[in-house]
C-alpha positions in Angstrom: -166.3 67.7 -34.6 -166.3 64.9 -32.1 -168.9 62.0 -32.7 -172.1 62.4 -30.7 -170.8 59.2 -28.5 -167.2 60.9 -27.6 -168.6 62.0 -24.1 -169.5 58.7 -23.3 -166.6 56.7 -24.4 -165.2 55.6 -21.1 -169.1 54.8 -19.6 -170.0 51.2 -20.9 -172.0 48.3 -20.9 -171.0 45.6 -18.0 -172.2 42.6 -19.8 -169.4 40.2 -21.5 -167.0 40.7 -18.9 -164.8 37.8 -17.3 -166.3 36.5 -14.1 -163.2 37.8 -12.2 -163.9 41.4 -13.4 -167.8 41.1 -12.7 -166.8 40.1 -9.0 -164.4 43.5 -8.7 -167.5 45.6 -10.2 -170.1 44.0 -7.9 -167.5 44.2 -5.0 -166.7 47.8 -5.6 -170.5 49.2 -6.5 -171.7 47.1 -3.0 -169.1 48.6 -1.0 -169.5 52.1 -2.5 -173.4 52.3 -2.6 -173.8 50.6 0.3 -170.6 50.0 2.6 -171.3 46.3 2.1 -168.9 43.7 1.6 -169.9 40.9 -0.5 -169.3 37.4 -0.4 -167.6 35.1 -3.4 -170.6 33.6 -5.8 -171.9 30.3 -4.6 -170.6 28.9 -8.0 -167.1 30.3 -8.8 -164.8 29.9 -12.0 -162.0 27.6 -11.6 -159.6 30.5 -11.5 -161.3 32.0 -8.4 -160.7 28.9 -6.3 -157.0 29.2 -6.8 -154.8 31.2 -4.2 -152.7 33.9 -5.8 -151.9 37.6 -5.5 -154.2 40.1 -7.3 -153.9 43.7 -8.4 -157.3 45.5 -9.0 -156.9 48.4 -11.2 -159.2 51.3 -11.9 -159.4 53.5 -14.9 -161.9 56.4 -15.7 -161.2 58.3 -19.0 -158.0 56.3 -19.7 -156.5 57.6 -17.0 -155.7 55.3 -13.6 -158.1 55.9 -10.9 -156.6 53.4 -8.3 -154.8 50.4 -8.1 -154.1 48.2 -5.1 -153.1 44.5 -4.9 -151.2 42.1 -2.9 -148.0 40.0 -4.7 -148.6 37.1 -2.5 -152.2 35.8 -1.4 -153.6 37.1 1.5 -156.9 35.2 1.6 -158.2 31.7 1.1 -158.9 32.1 -2.4 -158.6 34.7 -5.7 -162.2 35.6 -5.2 -161.6 36.6 -1.6 -158.4 38.3 -3.0 -160.3 40.0 -5.6 -163.1 41.4 -3.4 -160.7 42.6 -0.7 -158.7 44.4 -3.5 -161.2 45.9 -5.5 -162.7 47.7 -2.5 -159.0 49.2 -1.2 -158.5 50.2 -5.3 -161.7 52.1 -5.0 -161.5 53.7 -1.3 -157.5 52.9 0.1 -155.0 54.1 -2.8 -153.3 57.2 -1.1 -152.8 58.7 -4.6 -156.7 59.4 -5.0 -159.9 60.7 -3.4 -162.6 57.4 -2.7 -164.4 56.6 -5.9 -168.1 58.0 -5.5 -171.3 56.8 -7.1 -171.3 59.0 -9.6 -168.1 57.5 -11.3 -169.2 54.0 -11.0 -170.6 53.6 -14.3 -167.3 55.1 -16.0 -165.0 53.1 -14.4 -162.9 50.4 -16.4 -161.8 47.7 -14.7 -158.8 45.2 -14.9 -158.0 42.3 -12.8 -154.4 40.5 -12.7 -153.7 37.4 -11.0 -150.0 37.0 -10.4 -147.8 34.2 -10.7 -145.5 33.5 -7.5 -142.5 35.7 -7.4 -139.1 34.3 -8.8 -135.7 35.9 -8.0 -133.6 37.3 -11.0 -129.9 37.7 -10.9 -130.1 40.9 -13.4 -131.9 43.3 -15.7 -131.3 40.9 -18.6 -133.7 38.5 -17.0 -136.5 41.1 -17.0 -138.9 42.1 -19.8 -141.3 45.0 -19.1 -144.0 43.6 -21.6 -144.1 40.2 -19.9 -143.1 40.3 -16.4 -144.1 42.3 -13.5 -140.8 43.6 -11.0 -140.4 43.6 -7.5 -137.5 45.5 -6.0 -136.4 45.2 -2.1 -134.0 46.8 -0.3 -134.1 46.0 3.4 -137.8 46.7 4.5 -138.7 48.5 1.3 -140.1 46.9 -1.2 -141.5 48.4 -4.7 -143.9 46.4 -7.3 -144.8 47.5 -10.7 -146.8 45.2 -13.2 -146.0 44.4 -16.4 -147.2 45.8 -20.0 -148.2 49.5 -18.8 -148.6 52.4 -20.9 -145.5 54.8 -21.1 -142.9 52.0 -19.4 -141.2 51.0 -22.4 -137.9 49.7 -20.7 -136.6 47.5 -18.0 -134.8 50.3 -16.6 -137.9 52.7 -16.4 -139.9 49.6 -14.9 -137.0 49.1 -12.3 -136.8 52.9 -11.7 -140.5 53.5 -11.1 -140.8 50.3 -8.5 -137.5 51.9 -7.1 -139.5 55.2 -6.8 -142.5 53.8 -5.2 -140.3 52.0 -2.3 -138.3 55.1 -1.7 -135.3 53.5 -2.7 -132.8 55.4 -4.1 -132.0 55.2 -7.9 -128.1 54.3 -6.8 -129.2 51.9 -4.3 -128.7 48.0 -4.7 -131.9 45.9 -5.0 -133.2 42.5 -4.7 -135.2 41.9 -7.9 -138.1 39.3 -8.6 -140.1 38.7 -11.5 -143.4 37.7 -12.0 -146.3 37.2 -14.6 -149.9 38.0 -14.8 -153.1 37.0 -16.4 -154.9 39.9 -16.8 -158.7 40.3 -17.0 -160.5 43.2 -18.4 
């Protein structure tokens, strides 16, 4: 018999989240409930004032529910990048329907702040736990974050990134790697 709280395992208290995650939560809730785009807080955490690419991922019951990001900054700072990508993760990920109000209390959030991508010469320069990967061929580009459940080898990581970009498995690619600082 499951413990009484088993049905509520993914619904959680939001207190104690890092300020970057709190901003993602606030951005999504304001947009989903009111179609309102929030501004960053007046006083922002030091990590929010930098310029960097940011990915915001949502999970529900341990399963991916949305993940959108930028590998290079597109806004003035991380705070704006989080707001933009949070709303996109909740409403524009083509793999999922838009998040609705009823789901909000049960979402788990992660915010990844990316280091600038650096070129690598071979797969031996990668580590799927430490580095994310960007594969490119012509105008097609695919990205996969590091340390993802079910991605156990560099070869798997590159194959998934190629698939996301529509690049054939046998097609040569240019590789870049990046590190992330993950906030949950």
